[in-house]
LUMDREN-277831 format. One line per field, with one value per residue (C-alpha): residue number from 1; residue in one letter; x, y, z. Coordinates in steps of 0.5 Angstrom, whole numbers, plus 500, padded with zeros to 3 digits. Example, Ala and Ser with C-alpha at 12.3 -4.5 7.8 and 13.67 -1.06 7.14 Angstrom:
// LUMDREN-277831
resi <- c(1:2)
resn <- c(A:S)
px <- c(525:527)
py <- c(491:498)
pz <- c(516:514)
***
This chain:
// LUMDREN-277831
resi <- c(1:2:3:4:5:6:7:8:9:10:11:12:13:14:15:16:17:18:19:20:21:22:23:24:25:26:27:28:29:30:31:32:33:34:35:36:37:38:39:40:41:42:43:44:45:46:47:48:49:50:51:52:53:54:55:56:57:58:59:60:61:62:63:64:65:66:67:68:69:70:71:72:73:74:75:76:77:78:79:80:81:82:83:84:85:86:87:88:89:90:91:92:93:94:95:96:97:98:99:100:101:102:103:104:105:106:107:108:109:110:111:112:113:114:115:116:117:118:119:120:121:122:123:124:125:126:127:128:129:130:131:132:133:134:135:136:137:138:139:140:141:142:143:144:145:146:147:148:149:150:151:152:153:154:155:156:157:158:159:160:161:162:163:164:165:166:167:168:169:170:171:172:173:174:175:176:177:178:179:180:181:182:183:184:185:186:187:188:189:190:191:192:193:194:195:196:197:198:199:200:201:202:203:204:205:206:207:208:209:210:211:212:213:214:215:216:217:218:219:220:221:222:223:224:225:226:227:228:229:230:231:232:233:234:235:236:237:238:239:240:241:242:243:244:245:246:247:248:249:250:251:252:253:254:255:256:257:258:259:260:261:262:263:264:265:266:267:268:269:270:271:272:273:274:275:276:277:278:279:280:281:282:283:284:285:286:287:288:289:290:291:292:293:294:295:296:297:298:299:300:301:302:303:304:305:306:307:308:309:310:311:312:313:314:315:316:317:318:319:320:321:322:323:324:325:326:327:328:329:330:331:332:333:334:335:336:337:338:339:340:341:342:343:344:345:346:347:348:349:350:351:352:353:354:355:356:357:358:359:360:361:362:363:364:365:366:367:368:369:370:371:372:373:374:375:376:377:378:379:380:381:382:383:384:385:386:387:388:389:390:391:392:393:394:395:396:397:398:399:400:401:402:403:404:405:406:407:408:409:410:411:412:413:414:415:416:417:418:419:420:421:422:423:424:425:426:427:428:429:430:431:432:433:434:435:436:437)
resn <- c(X:X:X:X:X:X:X:X:X:X:X:X:X:X:X:X:X:X:X:X:X:X:X:X:X:X:X:X:X:X:X:X:X:X:X:X:X:X:X:X:X:X:X:X:X:X:X:X:X:X:X:X:X:X:X:X:X:X:X:X:X:X:X:X:X:X:X:X:X:X:X:X:X:X:X:X:X:X:X:X:X:X:X:X:X:X:X:X:X:X:X:X:X:X:X:X:X:X:X:X:X:X:X:X:X:X:X:X:X:X:X:X:X:X:X:X:X:X:X:X:X:X:X:X:X:X:X:X:X:X:X:X:X:X:X:X:X:X:X:X:X:X:X:X:X:X:X:X:X:X:X:X:X:X:X:X:X:X:X:X:X:X:X:X:X:X:X:X:X:X:X:X:X:X:X:X:X:X:X:X:X:X:X:X:X:X:X:X:X:X:X:X:X:X:X:X:X:X:X:X:X:X:X:X:X:X:X:X:X:X:X:X:X:X:X:X:X:X:X:X:X:X:X:X:X:X:X:X:X:X:X:X:X:X:X:X:X:X:X:X:X:X:X:X:X:X:X:X:X:X:X:X:X:X:X:X:X:X:X:X:X:X:X:X:X:X:X:X:X:X:X:X:X:X:X:X:X:X:X:X:X:X:X:X:X:X:X:X:X:X:X:X:X:X:X:X:X:X:X:X:X:X:X:X:X:X:X:X:X:X:X:X:X:X:X:X:X:X:X:X:X:X:X:X:X:X:X:X:X:X:X:X:X:X:X:X:X:X:X:X:X:X:X:X:X:X:X:X:X:X:X:X:X:X:X:X:X:X:X:X:X:X:X:X:X:X:X:X:X:X:X:X:X:X:X:X:X:X:X:X:X:X:X:X:X:X:X:X:X:X:X:X:X:X:X:X:X:X:X:X:X:X:X:X:X:X:X:X:X:X:X:X:X:X:X:X:X:X:X:X:X:X:X:X:X:X:X:X:X:X:X:X:X:X:X:X:X)
px <- c(480:484:488:493:500:501:508:513:518:521:513:510:514:514:506:505:508:506:498:499:502:497:492:490:490:495:497:503:504:509:512:520:519:527:524:517:521:526:520:516:522:522:528:528:531:533:535:531:531:526:523:526:523:517:516:519:514:508:509:509:502:500:497:503:505:508:507:507:500:496:489:491:488:481:479:481:477:482:488:494:497:504:507:514:513:520:523:522:528:527:524:522:516:514:513:506:506:506:501:497:498:496:491:488:490:487:481:480:480:477:471:465:463:471:477:483:487:494:499:505:506:504:502:495:489:491:487:481:482:484:477:474:477:475:468:467:471:470:463:462:469:471:477:481:488:492:499:506:510:515:522:528:530:524:519:517:515:512:508:505:506:504:503:497:493:491:484:483:476:470:465:459:462:467:464:465:471:473:469:473:480:478:477:484:487:483:488:492:485:485:491:488:492:489:485:485:479:479:478:483:487:488:491:496:498:500:506:509:508:510:517:517:517:523:528:527:528:534:536:535:541:546:544:546:552:554:554:557:564:564:563:567:560:559:553:552:550:547:541:542:540:534:532:530:524:518:516:522:525:531:530:532:536:542:547:551:551:544:539:538:535:528:523:525:529:524:518:520:522:515:512:515:513:506:506:508:502:497:500:502:509:510:507:514:519:522:523:528:532:532:535:540:542:543:547:551:552:556:561:562:565:569:573:573:576:581:583:584:591:595:596:598:594:587:589:593:591:588:581:577:570:566:558:555:548:544:542:545:540:539:542:539:544:539:542:546:550:556:556:556:561:565:564:567:573:575:573:579:583:583:584:578:577:568:566:558:556:551:551:557:553:548:554:558:552:551:559:562:569:570:574:570:572:568:571:572:579:581:578:583:589:594:589:591:584:578:571:565:559:554:553:553:553:559:562:560:564:571:576:581:587:586:584:590:596:592:592:598:596:590:586:578:572:566:560:555:557:557:563:566:572:575:576:578:584:586:588:592:587:586:578:574:566:561:559:564:569)
py <- c(565:564:570:570:574:576:578:575:579:582:585:579:574:577:579:571:568:572:572:564:564:569:563:563:559:562:561:566:567:569:569:567:559:559:564:560:553:556:559:552:549:554:558:566:569:575:577:579:577:572:571:564:562:565:561:555:555:558:552:546:549:546:553:556:555:558:557:560:558:564:560:558:565:562:559:566:570:576:578:582:584:586:587:592:599:601:608:608:608:615:619:620:617:610:604:601:596:590:592:593:586:583:587:584:576:577:580:575:570:572:570:575:577:577:583:585:588:593:594:596:604:607:613:617:615:609:605:609:607:599:600:602:597:591:594:593:587:583:586:584:583:589:594:596:599:597:601:597:600:595:597:593:589:590:587:581:584:590:586:582:588:593:601:602:599:603:602:606:604:607:610:605:599:601:597:590:592:594:588:583:587:587:579:579:582:580:578:585:589:585:587:595:597:603:602:608:608:613:614:611:617:619:612:611:618:615:612:616:623:618:616:623:626:621:623:631:629:625:631:637:634:632:639:642:637:641:646:645:643:649:652:648:645:638:635:629:634:638:633:631:637:639:631:633:637:633:637:635:628:625:619:619:626:620:625:621:618:619:615:609:603:601:606:612:616:612:614:621:622:618:623:629:626:625:632:635:630:634:640:641:640:647:643:638:641:642:634:636:639:633:629:632:634:626:625:631:626:621:625:628:622:621:628:625:620:623:628:623:620:626:629:621:620:617:614:607:608:601:603:598:600:595:595:594:595:600:599:595:587:587:585:590:594:597:605:603:610:605:600:608:611:605:605:612:611:606:610:615:609:607:600:598:592:592:587:586:579:579:583:581:577:582:587:583:582:590:591:585:588:591:587:583:579:576:579:586:583:581:588:592:588:593:598:605:607:604:607:604:606:601:600:593:591:587:595:599:594:593:594:600:597:591:594:599:592:590:597:600:606:608:612:612:615:614:615:613:617:610:611:615:619:620:612:612:617:615:609:613:613:619:619:624:624:627:634:633:635)
pz <- c(499:491:489:483:482:475:475:479:480:486:489:486:489:496:495:493:498:503:501:501:509:511:509:501:495:491:483:481:474:470:463:465:467:469:474:475:476:482:485:485:488:493:491:490:484:487:495:500:508:511:504:503:509:508:501:503:509:504:500:504:507:498:498:493:486:480:473:466:465:464:464:471:473:471:478:482:485:486:481:484:477:479:473:472:470:467:465:457:454:450:456:463:462:465:460:462:456:461:465:459:456:464:464:458:460:465:463:457:463:469:472:473:480:480:483:479:483:480:485:479:481:474:471:474:469:468:472:470:463:465:468:462:458:464:463:455:454:461:463:471:474:478:479:484:486:491:491:494:500:500:503:500:504:509:504:507:513:510:507:512:518:513:516:512:508:501:497:490:488:483:486:483:484:490:495:492:491:498:501:497:499:506:506:503:508:514:519:517:518:525:528:527:521:518:511:507:501:495:488:483:481:489:490:483:487:493:491:487:492:497:494:491:498:500:495:496:504:501:496:501:506:501:499:506:506:499:503:509:505:502:509:513:517:519:516:520:526:523:520:528:529:525:525:533:530:530:524:520:523:523:518:511:513:512:507:502:496:495:493:487:485:480:485:487:481:476:480:480:473:471:475:472:466:468:470:464:459:465:463:470:470:475:480:481:477:483:483:477:482:486:482:480:487:487:481:484:489:485:481:487:491:484:487:494:492:487:492:498:493:495:489:486:479:479:473:476:482:486:488:493:493:499:496:489:491:491:499:504:505:497:491:487:482:478:478:484:486:488:482:478:482:480:473:473:476:472:466:469:468:476:477:481:485:488:492:495:500:496:489:485:480:478:478:474:468:468:468:466:464:472:477:482:489:494:501:502:506:498:496:500:499:497:496:495:497:500:499:503:498:501:508:509:517:516:512:518:523:519:523:521:525:521:515:516:515:509:504:500:503:509:505:506:503:507:502:506:513:517:520:526:523:530:530:524:524:531:526:523:516:512:513:508:507:503:507:513:516)
***
């Protein structure tokens, strides 16, 4: 099929490349000429494992191109809107300005019978409003909502091999949009990927409900970590025990510094804001505590760092921070817990040295006044304390004996609970972690 993808950021670039790799003819459109030029020559503007190879493969077929010219979408049969919905500057609500602009631009150019597909995460009710706009300004153009469930670091596999496909369609025209999406995703459907067809509102709620549940699970185990710290328990063993219950499961029960990035924090806050607009705020009021628990872990990490210094002031201490991205296998520093902790330590006059395998350039743009180095060995040189804040594989694999030769004092705070305390303590390190003995 002929497909257009409007918005070629994280979601759009992956989706466009995957659709071309699956055999569709795809044009990606974005307002940023620098981004478009990079994608057109096969360069990825951000780090995502597997995307460079997918982009090269798709580009070699001649089925994928990128442009800033919105008129290029006119011949497409399906238009995927993949633009961002950032948090508004003065509230928790999502800013849907880019979504509205993209729909207006597509509506002026879409052919009769084509389908516009929203993939952006939007407040519930947005699709119904946009459907009315299309009916009025672009009669004969259909709307569907097809939420994405990508995990940064696994986005390519999640797009090519999704665990489910969700279609939000209108009752009167739903069969048309469903048939078109079935053709788009024919390869995945042939592999028995579950397909769930629903109304617009439910489809919009699926993504924010899923993210809210995951955030709640993470904050729950971090609340248990707070209790373990005062009661003398070990949150990792606690998580192992309760995770054996199949009703609970072990995934997302890793206590530590908490969640960040461009989705979970923004989405749960936008969910609360939209619920308030619908006069249903009590239904999701628990998310305020989920958010609060998450942010408290960052302050607690600063306290733990001060605590391992054995009475020495935090001001003037050299602190090595391993990790700047909000999660491994990503260069995304949006609402990064690691970078937030580094900033808080610097604000208390610590000499902070930050490293990350991929995120240093983005982190430097965010906080240019902090100090950055390229390797863990450089970061820990002469350190009074080492903080592991993003669980990259190379940090998990650090040799405590070799690392001890580089630091001024062998003290480590494991912000992600991924190191073996016995191994590090046996090597002479003072080891502390959130919620562990």
